[in-house]
N, C-alpha and C positions, 0 to 999 in steps of 0.2 A: 295708645292702643287704639287700633281701628274700632269703629262702631260695629262693624260686622264681627269682629272677634269678641268684643264685649257681648254683643247682642245674643250670640250663643250662649254666653254663660247667664246672661240675664234671663233668657227663656227658661233656664233650668232652675231659676231661683225666684220665679213668679214675678219677674220685672223689677225685682229689687236690686239697685245697683250696687249697694254696699255688700251685700251678700255675695253678688257676683264677682266682685273684685276679692273677696275672702277666698271664694272657691278657685279664681285664678292664681292667687298667690299659693294657695296649697297645691295646686296641680304643678306650680313651679318647683315647690318643695319636694313633693314626691318624685318629680322627675330626676331631681338632682340625687335624691336618695338612691334611686335606681342606677345611676351611672357607675359607680365602683363595681358592682355586681355585673352589670353587662360588660363593663371593661374587661374585667377578669375572665368572663366567658369568650370574648372576641379574641383576646391575647391567647388563651388557651387553645381554643380551636385552631386559630392561625399557627400556633407553634406545632401543634402534634400532626396537623394536616401536612405541613411543610416538612416535618421530619419523615413522615411515610411516603410522601411523594418523592423526596430525595433518595430514600431507600429503594424505592420500586424502579428509578429511572436512572440512578447512578449518577447524578449530577445535581448540583445546587441550583442550576438554571433548567429546572425539569419541564417547566413549560415550553422550551424550545426543542425538547427531545421529539422527534417524529413519532415515536411510539406512544407518546402521551396522548396526542390526537385529541385535543381538548374541544369542546364545542364551538362553534363561531363566536358566540357572545363573549366567552372566556378569552378566546384569541384575540378578539377586537379590544377587550379591556387590557390586556398585556400591551398590545400595540399602541394604544392611547397612551398608557401609562410611561412607555418608553419614550415616545414623542415629547411627553410632558416634561420629563426629565431632562432630556435634550435641551429643551428650550429654556430649562432654568441652569444649565450648564452643570448638571449633576450627573456623575457616572452612573450607568444604569447597571450597577453592581446587583447580583442576585439578592443580597440582604436587603438592599435598598427597595428593590421591587417587592419583595415579600412584605416589608414594612408598610408599603403604601397601598396595596391592594386592598380593596374594601371588604367588609364583612360578607356582603352579598356574594362576592366571588368565592370565597372559602365555602360558604353555604352551598354554592352551586356544584361544588365537587362531589357533594353527596346527593345531588339531583340525578335524573336520568341521563343527561348529557348524551354523549357518544357511546351508549352502551357501557356507562361508568359502573353499573352494577356488577358486571362480569370483570371489566378490564381494571377498575380501581378499587372498589369496595371489597370484593372477594379476594382480590390478590394483595391487598395491604392496608387500605384505609380503616378496615374494621379494627386493626390493631391500636388505632388512635384512641379508641373508646373501650379500654379493658373491661370496664364495669357495665358495659351495654350487652344486652342479649338478643335484641329485636333485630329487624330487617332494616336495611338502608332507607327505604321509603319512609317509615315511621320516624326515623331519626331526623331525616331531612325536613319532614313536616314541622317537627318540634323546633328545630333551629330556625326555620324560616318563618315561624310564627314570632319567635322572639326577635327575628331580624326587623319585622314589621314595628315590633314595640321600640326597638333601638332607634329605628329612622323617626318614628312619631316623636321621640325625645329630642333626637338631634335636630329636628326641624321646628321644635317648640310647640308641638301639637298638643290637643288635649289628650290626656290618658286617663282622666278621673273616672270615665265610665266603664273602665275595663276591670276584670275580676283580678285586682293587682296583687292580692295575696298569692292568688294562684299562679300568676306571672312569676312572682318572685321565687316560689317553691320550684317552678319549672326550671328557672336558670340554676338554682342550687342542684337539682337533679341532674341537668346536664353536665354541670361542673364535675358531679360525683362520678359520672361515666368516664371522664377524663382521670380524675385524682380526687379520691374522697378527702383526702387531707386539705385540699384546696378548698374543696366546697365547704368542709367544717369550718375553716378560717375565714371564708367570705361570709358565712351564716353568722359567725361571732361577732363580725363588726359591721355588719349591715345596718343601717338605720332605717329600713324601709317599714319594718313592723312598728317602729315607734312614731313614724310619721303618719302610718295609717290611722293610728288611734286618734290622731289631731285633725281629722277631716272636719271641716265646718259644716254645720246643718243649717239649711235656709230657715 
């Protein structure tokens, strides 16, 4: 572990190296505990948005439909992914592309985009979240907040300073917008609350 990384934890623990290591290990534990909940959220969002985009544009490769008119960043991600699959010798089938697109891509479909509110959200994407009664902008904000948490965990960053119980509840709420039974199942098997009670104190 680099001194810079350990130093961040030591600063929080009054310069005590052992306490810093304990906090670092706990950060790893709680990050691992979040992984299943975030995984189900990402898979669920991907599945329902892909379903609704296919219904809207009448093709499995809806990103290629001219009427989809994705914003430049999304189009670039599709182009980059197709090129990557070609280099790997993997057919750029629609299902392969869907499975490889990042969580950020899916979240961006709920962003402002190229008039996404009128063209995508109001015409179909709202159906992906039957338990949600708000507007697109607030839903995008909630998902994007959790995208940041997911990326922090994926890049082994510190999350110990966040309100982690609220983060976990936010994941379950968003899952409930898609499927209440899935949210209940994830809640039942999640280890987050148990690990939260084990946080070390300097």
